[in-house]
mmCIF file as gemmi writes it, N, C-alpha and C atoms, coordinates in Angstrom:
data_model
loop_
_atom_site.group_PDB
_atom_site.id
_atom_site.type_symbol
_atom_site.label_atom_id
_atom_site.label_alt_id
_atom_site.label_comp_id
_atom_site.label_asym_id
_atom_site.label_entity_id
_atom_site.label_seq_id
_atom_site.pdbx_PDB_ins_code
_atom_site.Cartn_x
_atom_site.Cartn_y
_atom_site.Cartn_z
_atom_site.occupancy
_atom_site.B_iso_or_equiv
_atom_site.pdbx_formal_charge
_atom_site.auth_seq_id
_atom_site.auth_asym_id
_atom_site.pdbx_PDB_model_num
ATOM 1 N N . UNK Axp A 1 ? -84.146 146.574 61.076 1 0 ? 1 A 1
ATOM 2 C CA . UNK Axp A 1 ? -83.657 146.889 59.792 1 0 ? 1 A 1
ATOM 3 C C . UNK Axp A 1 ? -82.065 146.856 60.099 1 0 ? 1 A 1
ATOM 4 N N . UNK Axp A 2 ? -81.543 146.388 58.982 1 0 ? 2 A 1
ATOM 5 C CA . UNK Axp A 2 ? -80.424 146.396 59.235 1 0 ? 2 A 1
ATOM 6 C C . UNK Axp A 2 ? -79.476 147.32 58.44 1 0 ? 2 A 1
ATOM 7 N N . UNK Axp A 3 ? -78.937 148.265 58.88 1 0 ? 3 A 1
ATOM 8 C CA . UNK Axp A 3 ? -77.614 148.81 58.353 1 0 ? 3 A 1
ATOM 9 C C . UNK Axp A 3 ? -76.363 148.516 58.471 1 0 ? 3 A 1
ATOM 10 N N . UNK Axp A 4 ? -75.408 149.191 57.996 1 0 ? 4 A 1
ATOM 11 C CA . UNK Axp A 4 ? -74.328 148.606 57.596 1 0 ? 4 A 1
ATOM 12 C C . UNK Axp A 4 ? -73.06 148.207 56.518 1 0 ? 4 A 1
ATOM 13 N N . UNK Axp A 5 ? -72.907 146.801 56.519 1 0 ? 5 A 1
ATOM 14 C CA . UNK Axp A 5 ? -71.768 146.389 55.577 1 0 ? 5 A 1
ATOM 15 C C . UNK Axp A 5 ? -72.504 145.297 55.296 1 0 ? 5 A 1
ATOM 16 N N . UNK Axp A 6 ? -72.85 144.926 53.874 1 0 ? 6 A 1
ATOM 17 C CA . UNK Axp A 6 ? -72.847 144.031 53.472 1 0 ? 6 A 1
ATOM 18 C C . UNK Axp A 6 ? -71.352 143.262 52.609 1 0 ? 6 A 1
ATOM 19 N N . UNK Axp A 7 ? -71.987 141.955 52.03 1 0 ? 7 A 1
ATOM 20 C CA . UNK Axp A 7 ? -70.377 141.779 51.12 1 0 ? 7 A 1
ATOM 21 C C . UNK Axp A 7 ? -70.335 142.908 49.853 1 0 ? 7 A 1
ATOM 22 N N . UNK Axp A 8 ? -72.115 142.713 49.049 1 0 ? 8 A 1
ATOM 23 C CA . UNK Axp A 8 ? -71.687 143.726 48.082 1 0 ? 8 A 1
ATOM 24 C C . UNK Axp A 8 ? -72.259 145.22 48.334 1 0 ? 8 A 1
ATOM 25 N N . UNK Axp A 9 ? -72.982 145.019 49.255 1 0 ? 9 A 1
ATOM 26 C CA . UNK Axp A 9 ? -73.553 146.947 49.621 1 0 ? 9 A 1
ATOM 27 C C . UNK Axp A 9 ? -73.313 147.767 50.425 1 0 ? 9 A 1
ATOM 28 N N . UNK Axp A 10 ? -72.979 148.766 50.636 1 0 ? 10 A 1
ATOM 29 C CA . UNK Axp A 10 ? -72.622 149.507 51.86 1 0 ? 10 A 1
ATOM 30 C C . UNK Axp A 10 ? -73.813 150.257 52.101 1 0 ? 10 A 1
ATOM 31 N N . UNK Axp A 11 ? -74.435 150.304 53.238 1 0 ? 11 A 1
ATOM 32 C CA . UNK Axp A 11 ? -75.592 151.115 53.258 1 0 ? 11 A 1
ATOM 33 C C . UNK Axp A 11 ? -75.059 151.942 54.423 1 0 ? 11 A 1
ATOM 34 N N . UNK Axp A 12 ? -75.329 153.447 53.848 1 0 ? 12 A 1
ATOM 35 C CA . UNK Axp A 12 ? -74.999 154.585 54.716 1 0 ? 12 A 1
ATOM 36 C C . UNK Axp A 12 ? -76.435 155.117 55.496 1 0 ? 12 A 1
ATOM 37 N N . UNK Axp A 13 ? -77.275 155.097 54.81 1 0 ? 13 A 1
ATOM 38 C CA . UNK Axp A 13 ? -78.75 155.008 55.575 1 0 ? 13 A 1
ATOM 39 C C . UNK Axp A 13 ? -79.5 153.515 55.541 1 0 ? 13 A 1
ATOM 40 N N . UNK Axp A 14 ? -80.759 154.133 56.537 1 0 ? 14 A 1
ATOM 41 C CA . UNK Axp A 14 ? -81.27 152.858 56.221 1 0 ? 14 A 1
ATOM 42 C C . UNK Axp A 14 ? -82.219 152.359 54.424 1 0 ? 14 A 1
ATOM 43 N N . UNK Axp A 15 ? -82.381 150.98 54.132 1 0 ? 15 A 1
ATOM 44 C CA . UNK Axp A 15 ? -83.111 151.358 52.744 1 0 ? 15 A 1
ATOM 45 C C . UNK Axp A 15 ? -84.616 151.812 52.975 1 0 ? 15 A 1
ATOM 46 N N . UNK Axp A 16 ? -84.939 152.14 52.129 1 0 ? 16 A 1
ATOM 47 C CA . UNK Axp A 16 ? -85.829 153.151 51.777 1 0 ? 16 A 1
ATOM 48 C C . UNK Axp A 16 ? -87.356 151.55 52.13 1 0 ? 16 A 1
ATOM 49 N N . UNK Axp A 17 ? -88.4 151.829 53.078 1 0 ? 17 A 1
ATOM 50 C CA . UNK Axp A 17 ? -89.231 150.662 53.169 1 0 ? 17 A 1
ATOM 51 C C . UNK Axp A 17 ? -90.839 151.671 53.377 1 0 ? 17 A 1
ATOM 52 N N . UNK Axp A 18 ? -91.504 150.87 52.661 1 0 ? 18 A 1
ATOM 53 C CA . UNK Axp A 18 ? -92.937 151.351 52.93 1 0 ? 18 A 1
ATOM 54 C C . UNK Axp A 18 ? -93.382 151.013 54.345 1 0 ? 18 A 1
ATOM 55 N N . UNK Axp A 19 ? -94.94 151.84 54.824 1 0 ? 19 A 1
ATOM 56 C CA . UNK Axp A 19 ? -95.601 151.691 55.687 1 0 ? 19 A 1
ATOM 57 C C . UNK Axp A 19 ? -95.532 150.324 56.47 1 0 ? 19 A 1
ATOM 58 N N . UNK Axp A 20 ? -95.468 149.09 55.556 1 0 ? 20 A 1
ATOM 59 C CA . UNK Axp A 20 ? -95.838 148.017 56.086 1 0 ? 20 A 1
ATOM 60 C C . UNK Axp A 20 ? -94.919 147.163 56.418 1 0 ? 20 A 1
ATOM 61 N N . UNK Axp A 21 ? -93.438 147.907 56.313 1 0 ? 21 A 1
ATOM 62 C CA . UNK Axp A 21 ? -92.108 147.507 56.756 1 0 ? 21 A 1
ATOM 63 C C . UNK Axp A 21 ? -91.183 147.105 55.463 1 0 ? 21 A 1
ATOM 64 N N . UNK Axp A 22 ? -91.851 146.807 54.397 1 0 ? 22 A 1
ATOM 65 C CA . UNK Axp A 22 ? -91.334 145.969 53.34 1 0 ? 22 A 1
ATOM 66 C C . UNK Axp A 22 ? -90.627 146.798 52.658 1 0 ? 22 A 1
ATOM 67 N N . UNK Axp A 23 ? -89.849 146.698 51.708 1 0 ? 23 A 1
ATOM 68 C CA . UNK Axp A 23 ? -88.761 147.643 50.886 1 0 ? 23 A 1
ATOM 69 C C . UNK Axp A 23 ? -89.98 148.312 49.718 1 0 ? 23 A 1
ATOM 70 N N . UNK Axp A 24 ? -89.466 149.437 49.424 1 0 ? 24 A 1
ATOM 71 C CA . UNK Axp A 24 ? -90.078 149.857 47.925 1 0 ? 24 A 1
ATOM 72 C C . UNK Axp A 24 ? -89.409 149.702 47.117 1 0 ? 24 A 1
ATOM 73 N N . UNK Axp A 25 ? -88.038 149.834 47.018 1 0 ? 25 A 1
ATOM 74 C CA . UNK Axp A 25 ? -86.846 149.615 45.847 1 0 ? 25 A 1
ATOM 75 C C . UNK Axp A 25 ? -85.949 148.268 45.897 1 0 ? 25 A 1
ATOM 76 N N . UNK Axp A 26 ? -86.058 147.545 45.107 1 0 ? 26 A 1
ATOM 77 C CA . UNK Axp A 26 ? -85.643 146.193 45.174 1 0 ? 26 A 1
ATOM 78 C C . UNK Axp A 26 ? -85.007 146.074 43.848 1 0 ? 26 A 1
ATOM 79 N N . UNK Axp A 27 ? -83.617 145.621 44.13 1 0 ? 27 A 1
ATOM 80 C CA . UNK Axp A 27 ? -83.159 145.295 42.433 1 0 ? 27 A 1
ATOM 81 C C . UNK Axp A 27 ? -82.274 143.627 42.584 1 0 ? 27 A 1
ATOM 82 N N . UNK Axp A 28 ? -83.048 143.044 41.675 1 0 ? 28 A 1
ATOM 83 C CA . UNK Axp A 28 ? -82.507 141.499 41.352 1 0 ? 28 A 1
ATOM 84 C C . UNK Axp A 28 ? -81.584 141.27 40.35 1 0 ? 28 A 1
ATOM 85 N N . UNK Axp A 29 ? -80.904 140.76 40.459 1 0 ? 29 A 1
ATOM 86 C CA . UNK Axp A 29 ? -79.913 140.232 39.451 1 0 ? 29 A 1
ATOM 87 C C . UNK Axp A 29 ? -79.254 139.005 39.2 1 0 ? 29 A 1
ATOM 88 N N . UNK Axp A 30 ? -79.779 138.384 38.34 1 0 ? 30 A 1
ATOM 89 C CA . UNK Axp A 30 ? -79.815 136.667 37.946 1 0 ? 30 A 1
ATOM 90 C C . UNK Axp A 30 ? -78.01 136.693 37.192 1 0 ? 30 A 1
ATOM 91 N N . UNK Axp A 31 ? -77.343 135.8 38.186 1 0 ? 31 A 1
ATOM 92 C CA . UNK Axp A 31 ? -76.196 135.51 37.605 1 0 ? 31 A 1
ATOM 93 C C . UNK Axp A 31 ? -76.552 134.407 36.492 1 0 ? 31 A 1
ATOM 94 N N . UNK Axp A 32 ? -75.765 134.381 35.176 1 0 ? 32 A 1
ATOM 95 C CA . UNK Axp A 32 ? -76.302 133.794 34.07 1 0 ? 32 A 1
ATOM 96 C C . UNK Axp A 32 ? -76.947 134.14 32.845 1 0 ? 32 A 1
ATOM 97 N N . UNK Axp A 33 ? -77.601 134.839 33.661 1 0 ? 33 A 1
ATOM 98 C CA . UNK Axp A 33 ? -78.873 135.436 32.524 1 0 ? 33 A 1
ATOM 99 C C . UNK Axp A 33 ? -79.782 135.029 33.165 1 0 ? 33 A 1
ATOM 100 N N . UNK Axp A 34 ? -81.138 135.854 32.92 1 0 ? 34 A 1
ATOM 101 C CA . UNK Axp A 34 ? -82.8 136.08 33.157 1 0 ? 34 A 1
ATOM 102 C C . UNK Axp A 34 ? -83.395 135.284 31.706 1 0 ? 34 A 1
ATOM 103 N N . UNK Axp A 35 ? -84.664 135.217 31.861 1 0 ? 35 A 1
ATOM 104 C CA . UNK Axp A 35 ? -85.616 134.949 31.141 1 0 ? 35 A 1
ATOM 105 C C . UNK Axp A 35 ? -86.482 136.027 30.68 1 0 ? 35 A 1
ATOM 106 N N . UNK Axp A 36 ? -87.411 135.67 29.632 1 0 ? 36 A 1
ATOM 107 C CA . UNK Axp A 36 ? -88.734 136.706 29.219 1 0 ? 36 A 1
ATOM 108 C C . UNK Axp A 36 ? -89.561 136.173 30.453 1 0 ? 36 A 1
ATOM 109 N N . UNK Axp A 37 ? -89.8 135.138 30.687 1 0 ? 37 A 1
ATOM 110 C CA . UNK Axp A 37 ? -90.965 135.133 31.489 1 0 ? 37 A 1
ATOM 111 C C . UNK Axp A 37 ? -90.291 135.138 33.129 1 0 ? 37 A 1
ATOM 112 N N . UNK Axp A 38 ? -89.237 135.647 33.469 1 0 ? 38 A 1
ATOM 113 C CA . UNK Axp A 38 ? -88.9 136.142 34.904 1 0 ? 38 A 1
ATOM 114 C C . UNK Axp A 38 ? -89.088 137.522 34.765 1 0 ? 38 A 1
ATOM 115 N N . UNK Axp A 39 ? -88.771 138.329 33.465 1 0 ? 39 A 1
ATOM 116 C CA . UNK Axp A 39 ? -88.834 139.899 33.451 1 0 ? 39 A 1
ATOM 117 C C . UNK Axp A 39 ? -90.581 139.799 33.832 1 0 ? 39 A 1
ATOM 118 N N . UNK Axp A 40 ? -91.251 138.741 33.259 1 0 ? 40 A 1
ATOM 119 C CA . UNK Axp A 40 ? -92.904 139.524 33.294 1 0 ? 40 A 1
ATOM 120 C C . UNK Axp A 40 ? -93.288 138.888 34.716 1 0 ? 40 A 1
ATOM 121 N N . UNK Axp A 41 ? -92.572 138.051 35.265 1 0 ? 41 A 1
ATOM 122 C CA . UNK Axp A 41 ? -93.643 138.059 36.792 1 0 ? 41 A 1
ATOM 123 C C . UNK Axp A 41 ? -92.868 138.833 37.567 1 0 ? 41 A 1
ATOM 124 N N . UNK Axp A 42 ? -91.618 139.387 37.373 1 0 ? 42 A 1
ATOM 125 C CA . UNK Axp A 42 ? -91.175 140.789 37.928 1 0 ? 42 A 1
ATOM 126 C C . UNK Axp A 42 ? -92.457 141.977 38.068 1 0 ? 42 A 1
ATOM 127 N N . UNK Axp A 43 ? -92.362 142.012 36.55 1 0 ? 43 A 1
ATOM 128 C CA . UNK Axp A 43 ? -93.552 143.073 36.35 1 0 ? 43 A 1
ATOM 129 C C . UNK Axp A 43 ? -94.682 143.123 36.791 1 0 ? 43 A 1
ATOM 130 N N . UNK Axp A 44 ? -94.915 141.974 37.195 1 0 ? 44 A 1
ATOM 131 C CA . UNK Axp A 44 ? -96.954 141.705 37.942 1 0 ? 44 A 1
ATOM 132 C C . UNK Axp A 44 ? -96.247 141.782 38.963 1 0 ? 44 A 1
ATOM 133 N N . UNK Axp A 45 ? -95.196 141.516 39.746 1 0 ? 45 A 1
ATOM 134 C CA . UNK Axp A 45 ? -95.061 141.558 41.355 1 0 ? 45 A 1
ATOM 135 C C . UNK Axp A 45 ? -95.512 142.882 41.34 1 0 ? 45 A 1
ATOM 136 N N . UNK Axp A 46 ? -94.41 143.819 40.735 1 0 ? 46 A 1
ATOM 137 C CA . UNK Axp A 46 ? -94.475 145.135 41.037 1 0 ? 46 A 1
ATOM 138 C C . UNK Axp A 46 ? -95.82 145.672 41.056 1 0 ? 46 A 1
ATOM 139 N N . UNK Axp A 47 ? -97.049 145.242 40.035 1 0 ? 47 A 1
ATOM 140 C CA . UNK Axp A 47 ? -98.005 145.744 40.544 1 0 ? 47 A 1
ATOM 141 C C . UNK Axp A 47 ? -98.678 145.241 41.328 1 0 ? 47 A 1
ATOM 142 N N . UNK Axp A 48 ? -99.014 143.624 41.847 1 0 ? 48 A 1
ATOM 143 C CA . UNK Axp A 48 ? -99.774 143.839 42.845 1 0 ? 48 A 1
ATOM 144 C C . UNK Axp A 48 ? -99.212 143.826 43.984 1 0 ? 48 A 1
ATOM 145 N N . UNK Axp A 49 ? -97.548 143.997 44.085 1 0 ? 49 A 1
ATOM 146 C CA . UNK Axp A 49 ? -97.029 144.53 45.895 1 0 ? 49 A 1
ATOM 147 C C . UNK Axp A 49 ? -96.979 145.721 45.774 1 0 ? 49 A 1
ATOM 148 N N . UNK Axp A 50 ? -97.316 146.365 44.893 1 0 ? 50 A 1
ATOM 149 C CA . UNK Axp A 50 ? -97.118 147.742 45.245 1 0 ? 50 A 1
ATOM 150 C C . UNK Axp A 50 ? -95.426 148.018 45.432 1 0 ? 50 A 1
ATOM 151 N N . UNK Axp A 51 ? -94.582 147.446 44.695 1 0 ? 51 A 1
ATOM 152 C CA . UNK Axp A 51 ? -93.376 147.76 45.322 1 0 ? 51 A 1
ATOM 153 C C . UNK Axp A 51 ? -92.128 148.321 43.473 1 0 ? 51 A 1
ATOM 154 N N . UNK Axp A 52 ? -91.037 148.918 43.819 1 0 ? 52 A 1
ATOM 155 C CA . UNK Axp A 52 ? -90.52 148.677 42.171 1 0 ? 52 A 1
ATOM 156 C C . UNK Axp A 52 ? -89.047 147.707 42.327 1 0 ? 52 A 1
ATOM 157 N N . UNK Axp A 53 ? -89.579 146.518 41.763 1 0 ? 53 A 1
ATOM 158 C CA . UNK Axp A 53 ? -87.871 146.019 41.757 1 0 ? 53 A 1
ATOM 159 C C . UNK Axp A 53 ? -87.676 145.917 39.976 1 0 ? 53 A 1
ATOM 160 N N . UNK Axp A 54 ? -86.213 146.02 39.885 1 0 ? 54 A 1
ATOM 161 C CA . UNK Axp A 54 ? -85.616 146.373 38.661 1 0 ? 54 A 1
ATOM 162 C C . UNK Axp A 54 ? -85.127 144.695 38.523 1 0 ? 54 A 1
ATOM 163 N N . UNK Axp A 55 ? -84.939 144.225 37.411 1 0 ? 55 A 1
ATOM 164 C CA . UNK Axp A 55 ? -84.341 143.084 36.942 1 0 ? 55 A 1
ATOM 165 C C . UNK Axp A 55 ? -83.18 142.972 35.939 1 0 ? 55 A 1
ATOM 166 N N . UNK Axp A 56 ? -82.015 142.528 36.821 1 0 ? 56 A 1
ATOM 167 C CA . UNK Axp A 56 ? -81.075 142.642 35.521 1 0 ? 56 A 1
ATOM 168 C C . UNK Axp A 56 ? -80.482 141.04 35.432 1 0 ? 56 A 1
ATOM 169 N N . UNK Axp A 57 ? -79.502 141.486 34.839 1 0 ? 57 A 1
ATOM 170 C CA . UNK Axp A 57 ? -78.582 139.66 34.687 1 0 ? 57 A 1
ATOM 171 C C . UNK Axp A 57 ? -77.461 140.358 33.564 1 0 ? 57 A 1
ATOM 172 N N . UNK Axp A 58 ? -77.083 138.918 33.232 1 0 ? 58 A 1
ATOM 173 C CA . UNK Axp A 58 ? -75.764 138.974 32.467 1 0 ? 58 A 1
ATOM 174 C C . UNK Axp A 58 ? -76.028 138.897 30.889 1 0 ? 58 A 1
ATOM 175 N N . UNK Axp A 59 ? -77.654 138.493 30.944 1 0 ? 59 A 1
ATOM 176 C CA . UNK Axp A 59 ? -78.257 138.432 29.173 1 0 ? 59 A 1
ATOM 177 C C . UNK Axp A 59 ? -79.18 137.844 29.75 1 0 ? 59 A 1
ATOM 178 N N . UNK Axp A 60 ? -80.108 138.138 27.995 1 0 ? 60 A 1
ATOM 179 C CA . UNK Axp A 60 ? -81.405 137.485 28.48 1 0 ? 60 A 1
ATOM 180 C C . UNK Axp A 60 ? -81.562 136.358 27.79 1 0 ? 60 A 1
ATOM 181 N N . UNK Axp A 61 ? -81.93 135.132 28.381 1 0 ? 61 A 1
ATOM 182 C CA . UNK Axp A 61 ? -81.751 134.109 27.234 1 0 ? 61 A 1
ATOM 183 C C . UNK Axp A 61 ? -83.46 134.302 26.629 1 0 ? 61 A 1
ATOM 184 N N . UNK Axp A 62 ? -83.352 133.862 25.264 1 0 ? 62 A 1
ATOM 185 C CA . UNK Axp A 62 ? -84.256 133.089 24.412 1 0 ? 62 A 1
ATOM 186 C C . UNK Axp A 62 ? -84.569 131.506 24.695 1 0 ? 62 A 1
ATOM 187 N N . UNK Axp A 63 ? -85.359 131.084 24.027 1 0 ? 63 A 1
ATOM 188 C CA . UNK Axp A 63 ? -85.556 129.78 24.418 1 0 ? 63 A 1
ATOM 189 C C . UNK Axp A 63 ? -84.665 128.807 23.539 1 0 ? 63 A 1
ATOM 190 N N . UNK Axp A 64 ? -84.554 129.311 22.433 1 0 ? 64 A 1
ATOM 191 C CA . UNK Axp A 64 ? -83.602 128.55 21.575 1 0 ? 64 A 1
ATOM 192 C C . UNK Axp A 64 ? -82.035 128.707 21.802 1 0 ? 64 A 1
ATOM 193 N N . UNK Axp A 65 ? -81.861 129.591 22.736 1 0 ? 65 A 1
ATOM 194 C CA . UNK Axp A 65 ? -80.297 130.132 22.615 1 0 ? 65 A 1
ATOM 195 C C . UNK Axp A 65 ? -80.333 129.201 24.097 1 0 ? 65 A 1
ATOM 196 N N . UNK Axp A 66 ? -80.717 128.996 25.002 1 0 ? 66 A 1
ATOM 197 C CA . UNK Axp A 66 ? -81.003 128.521 26.695 1 0 ? 66 A 1
ATOM 198 C C . UNK Axp A 66 ? -80.931 126.803 25.655 1 0 ? 66 A 1
ATOM 199 N N . UNK Axp A 67 ? -81.654 126.406 25.012 1 0 ? 67 A 1
ATOM 200 C CA . UNK Axp A 67 ? -81.878 125.028 24.784 1 0 ? 67 A 1
ATOM 201 C C . UNK Axp A 67 ? -80.213 124.759 23.832 1 0 ? 67 A 1
ATOM 202 N N . UNK Axp A 68 ? -79.898 125.7 22.791 1 0 ? 68 A 1
ATOM 203 C CA . UNK Axp A 68 ? -78.37 125.553 22.008 1 0 ? 68 A 1
ATOM 204 C C . UNK Axp A 68 ? -77.037 125.547 23.076 1 0 ? 68 A 1
ATOM 205 N N . UNK Axp A 69 ? -77.199 126.252 24.164 1 0 ? 69 A 1
ATOM 206 C CA . UNK Axp A 69 ? -76.287 126.035 25.455 1 0 ? 69 A 1
ATOM 207 C C . UNK Axp A 69 ? -76.188 124.89 25.775 1 0 ? 69 A 1
ATOM 208 N N . UNK Axp A 70 ? -77.044 124.325 26.304 1 0 ? 70 A 1
ATOM 209 C CA . UNK Axp A 70 ? -76.243 122.881 26.391 1 0 ? 70 A 1
ATOM 210 C C . UNK Axp A 70 ? -76.143 121.973 25.167 1 0 ? 70 A 1
ATOM 211 N N . UNK Axp A 71 ? -76.825 121.783 24.385 1 0 ? 71 A 1
ATOM 212 C CA . UNK Axp A 71 ? -76.331 121.215 22.979 1 0 ? 71 A 1
ATOM 213 C C . UNK Axp A 71 ? -74.783 121.555 23.083 1 0 ? 71 A 1
ATOM 214 N N . UNK Axp A 72 ? -73.94 122.57 22.893 1 0 ? 72 A 1
ATOM 215 C CA . UNK Axp A 72 ? -72.871 122.809 22.448 1 0 ? 72 A 1
ATOM 216 C C . UNK Axp A 72 ? -71.716 122.035 23.951 1 0 ? 72 A 1
ATOM 217 N N . UNK Axp A 73 ? -72.441 122.241 24.684 1 0 ? 73 A 1
ATOM 218 C CA . UNK Axp A 73 ? -71.048 122.008 26.24 1 0 ? 73 A 1
ATOM 219 C C . UNK Axp A 73 ? -71.49 120.298 26.167 1 0 ? 73 A 1
ATOM 220 N N . UNK Axp A 74 ? -70.696 119.959 25.504 1 0 ? 74 A 1
ATOM 221 C CA . UNK Axp A 74 ? -70.253 118.306 25.722 1 0 ? 74 A 1
ATOM 222 C C . UNK Axp A 74 ? -69.187 117.775 26.337 1 0 ? 74 A 1
């Protein structure tokens, strides 16, 4: 188990872990935005793995917005 300093996070105490040695709470941040499909995948993993993962990002991409971003960048 790692304690100490990370480039973005300072651990004053060890992170909470469950009995199997896995993390109970996980924060996933997606640079550049996330999709609804990714949010669903995290929700499904929370149920199957018994952890509490929170998904965040700069924005939520809709399909048409994602395609438009490529069409506008020429």
